[in-house]
C-alpha positions in Angstrom: -2.5 -20.8 14.2 -3.0 -24.3 15.6 -0.4 -25.1 18.2 1.2 -28.4 18.9 0.2 -28.2 22.5 -3.5 -28.1 21.5 -3.1 -31.4 19.5 -1.0 -33.0 22.3 -3.7 -32.0 24.8 -6.5 -33.6 22.7 -4.4 -36.7 22.1 -3.4 -37.1 25.8 -6.8 -36.2 27.4 -9.2 -37.6 24.8 -7.4 -40.8 23.6 -10.7 -42.4 22.6 -12.0 -39.5 20.4 -13.1 -40.8 17.1 -14.1 -37.6 15.2 -12.2 -34.4 15.0 -13.1 -31.3 12.9 -10.6 -28.5 12.5 -12.4 -25.5 11.1 -10.8 -22.2 9.9 -7.3 -22.7 11.4 -3.8 -22.4 10.1 -1.8 -25.6 10.4 1.9 -24.9 10.4 4.8 -27.3 9.6 5.2 -28.2 13.3 1.9 -30.2 13.2 2.2 -33.8 12.0 -0.6 -36.2 11.4 1.1 -38.7 13.7 0.4 -36.4 16.6 -3.4 -36.8 16.3 -5.4 -39.2 18.5 -4.6 -42.8 17.3 -8.3 -43.9 17.5 -9.5 -41.2 15.2 -12.0 -42.5 12.6 -13.1 -39.3 11.0 -10.9 -36.3 10.4 -12.4 -33.2 8.9 -10.4 -30.2 7.7 -12.6 -27.3 6.9 -11.4 -24.0 5.5 -7.9 -24.6 6.8 -4.7 -23.2 5.5 -1.4 -25.2 5.5 2.0 -23.5 6.0 4.4 -26.2 5.3 7.3 -27.6 3.4 6.0 -31.2 3.0 2.5 -32.6 2.7 0.6 -32.9 6.0 -1.1 -35.9 4.5 2.0 -38.0 3.9 1.5 -41.4 5.6 -1.8 -40.4 7.2 -3.4 -43.7 6.7 -0.4 -45.5 8.2 -0.1 -43.1 11.1 -3.8 -43.2 11.9 -4.6 -46.8 11.5 -8.3 -46.5 12.6 -9.0 -43.6 10.2 -11.9 -44.5 8.0 -12.7 -41.1 6.5 -10.8 -37.9 5.7 -12.9 -34.9 4.7 -11.3 -32.0 3.1 -13.8 -29.1 2.8 -12.9 -25.8 1.2 -9.2 -26.3 1.9 -7.3 -23.2 0.8 -4.2 -24.8 -0.6 -4.9 -28.5 -1.2 -2.3 -29.3 -3.9 -1.9 -32.2 -6.3 1.0 -33.5 -4.2 -1.4 -33.6 -1.2 -3.9 -35.6 -3.2 -1.2 -38.1 -4.2 -0.2 -38.4 -0.6 -3.8 -39.1 0.5 -4.4 -41.7 -2.2 -1.3 -43.7 -1.4 -2.8 -47.1 -2.1 -5.6 -49.0 -3.9 -7.4 -49.3 -0.5 -8.2 -45.6 -0.6 -11.3 -44.3 -2.5 -12.8 -40.8 -2.7 -15.9 -38.8 -3.5 -16.3 -35.2 -4.5 -19.3 -33.2 -3.3 -20.2 -29.6 -4.1 -22.1 -27.8 -1.3 -20.6 -24.4 -0.6 -17.4 -25.2 -2.4 -15.8 -28.5 -3.0 -15.6 -31.2 -0.4 -13.3 -34.2 -1.0 -14.1 -37.2 1.0 -11.5 -39.9 1.1 -12.1 -43.2 2.7 -10.5 -46.5 3.4 -12.2 -49.3 1.5 -13.5 -52.1 3.7 
């Protein structure tokens, strides 16, 4: 279970981090995308499970203004509502790759 203190520690101590990969973790409803480092350019969620009421992806492009790429790899419970939350505007495009499962790659059009 990913704790808020870990995300807060990364955001406070690594403010210039531009790539973050969360692999095989449980992300609870207490984790918001607005808590992540603001200069993040690439966020990868691999084999993660979400325990939540609302979509973690709501307003992700607005909250992380430098985010260029969002990779969702083998996500256990990525729902249709999550997909709609990610593709919130015409400025967002995506690819789907099949490696060892499906990988959705969302990116901001330049």
